N, C-alpha and C positions, 0 to 999 in steps of 0.2 A: 092329401092334396097334389092335384093334377100338376106335371111340370111347367114352371113357368114358361109363358109365351116370349119371345126375341123381336123385336122388327125385323129381323132375318125371313122370319118365316111370313107366307101371306095369312091377311085377318082369318083365324077360326071361326068367329062369330061375328060375319059380318053383319049381323044386325043387333049388335050389341049399342045402345044408343049414347054408351059415354065411355071413353077411355082413358087410364090414367098411364102415363110415359113418365118412367124413373131411370136413371142412370145404370143402374145395377142391379144384382140378386142381394145386394147386402141393403139397398134402399127398400126395395120391397119387401124384407123381413123386418125392417124397422119399422115401416109405415101400417104393416100389416099390425105388430105390436101395439102401436099407439092406437090404431083402431079398434081393436079388441077392446082396449082400457075403457075407450071414448063412445064405442058406441057399439052393441052386438048386431044390430042390421048393416051397420056398414061393413063390418068386419066380416060377416057372411055375403055380402055381395063385392066387396072390394077385389079379392084375388081374381074372379073372371075380369075383370074391368082392367088388370094391370098389365101393360107389355112393356119388356126392359127393352132397354135402347142400345146397351154394351158400351157404355160411354155418355157426356157430354155432347151429345148430339140433336139436338132439336129440328134441326133439318130430315132427320131420319122420322122423328113423330111426324113431322108434316106429312111426309110420304105417303106412310102408313095410314095415316085418317085420309089423304084423298084416296085411296086405294080401297078402305072401307066405305067412303061415300059414294062412290062410285056404284058401288054393288048392293049399299041398303041406304043410301039416300042422305038426311039430316045427322049423322053421325058426328058428335062433337069429343072434344078432349082436353086434358090438361096436363102439360107436358113438366114435371117437376125437375128442379135443376138445383145444383151446387153454385153458390157465387162464385166459388174459386179466387175471388180477389178480382174480378172483371166485371164489364157492366152487363146487366141485363139484356139478353139476346131477345131480337124484335125477328119474330117468324110472321111471315104474312101467309096466313091460311086461314080462309075460312071455317068456322067451329074448334081452331086450335087455339088456347090460352096458354100463358107460360107462368109458370110459381117460380119466382127464384128466392131459396131461403137467404134472408139479412145476415146471416151470420155464415161462417167462412163454407160450412159442411154440413150434412144432414147429421153428422154425426157429433157436431158442435150441440146440439140440442140433447145430447146422451150424456154430458159432462155435470150429472148431480151427483155430488158425493155419496148421497146415504142409498141410493140406486145402486152406483158401482159398487158399495160397499154389500150390498145385500146379493147382486149378482156375481160377485167374487165368494162370497161365503164363509168371509173370514173377517175375526175382528185381530187387527194387525195395528198397533203404534203405528209402523213404518207407512203401513197402507196410507193412512189418516195423514199422515204427516205429508206424503205425496201429494196428496188431493188439496190438503191446505195450501200447499207452498206452490206449487205448477199451475193448478184453475186461475182461472183469472176469479175474481171475488162474485158472487151472485149478484144480479144486475146489471153488471158492467158491460152493457152491449157493445160498445167500441170494442173493449178488449177481446170480446166473441167473434167479431168479425174479422178478426186477423191470427187468433189463435188457431195454431194446425192439430185440430182434432183427431185428424186420423193419423199422424205423428204418435201421439202421446197415445190412441188407443194401440196403436198397432204393434208387430213382432217385435221392433227396435226399441219402443216407445219404455218410459220408466215403470207403467204400467206391468207390461209385459215380462219386463227385467225381473221385476219383484214377486209378481206371481209366477214365474216359469211356465208360461204360457198365456196365449192371447186370451181375453176376454171378450168373446163376438159381441158386435153390435147389437144383436137381437135378443141376448140374454139381458143386455142391460137395459133396453127398451122395456122387455117383458117386466124387468124388476120395477120399474117408474109406477108409481101411485099414480091416479090422476091429478090431484092437485100438483105434481111435481112438472105434469107437462106444461110444455111453454105455451103461451096462448097463441105463437104463431103456428104451434102444430095443430091447435085446435081450430083457428081459420083454414090451413089448409083442408081439415078433414072435412070443413062446415063446406066448404067449394065442392068437395069430392060429392060431400052426400046429396048436395044441391042437383048435381051432374046425375046423379042414380037415383033421384026422385025421391029423398029421404029428407026426414028431418032430425037434427041433432036432439040429444036433451040435453037441459042447461048444466052448465059445470059447475063443478064443486067450487068453493071460494080457493082461490090462486095463492099459495104461500111461495117463499123463496126456496131456491134449490136447496142452501147451505142449513135448512131449517132443523134437521136431525141428523147428522154426519155420522154417528157412529150405531144408527139403528142397524139391525141386520135382520 
C-alpha cells in the first residue's frame, strides 16, 4: 500500500472526485479495517481518497479541498473528527462536509470486549475483569461520550499494563466482526461510499458489544 497523503502535500490526484480527511494515521488504519469488514469495493477505493490532517484541524481540510477544486472542479470531501468533548466545528467551504463522532474518540468504537480479547490473542481472567470493570456498559452511549478510550488503550492504560504492550487500534478494528460494528460506523461508511459512487451492502443484524466477551 502506498504511503498515506498528508494535507501538507499538494493534492497528488487533483481529479479525485471525493476526499476523506482524517486526523491521523491511526484513524486511517481503523477506518480501513472497518471498511474492509463492511464492503470490499469501499475498502479498495478508500485508500486513495484518504488524506491525513495531522490533528483535529478541519481548516486544513478546507484548504486542501479548495486547492483541489481549483485544479479539478467539482471535487468534494468529508472531514472526520473526534468529538473530544467540544462542539462540532462549522467549516464554511463549498463541497466539504464534517462528520463528528458522537462518542469522544474514534477509538471509543473499538471498546468491544470480545474483539479486544481476539486482538490480544489471550484467554486471561484478569483481562476479562479489566474489560468488565473499566468499560462502560454496552449501550450506555452517554458514558461512551465521556470515557477516555485513548487513555484506556494507550501505553499507560490498564490494557497495556496487563499485556505488557500496547494493543494497536488497527488490530482491534481488524478483529471486529460485522455485527460488532456500531451503527454510527456504518452510517459514516455509507456516506463515504456515496461520495465514491458506491452502494453499501445490507448490514447483518446488530448485536450488543458484550454478547460473547470470552470468545477468542
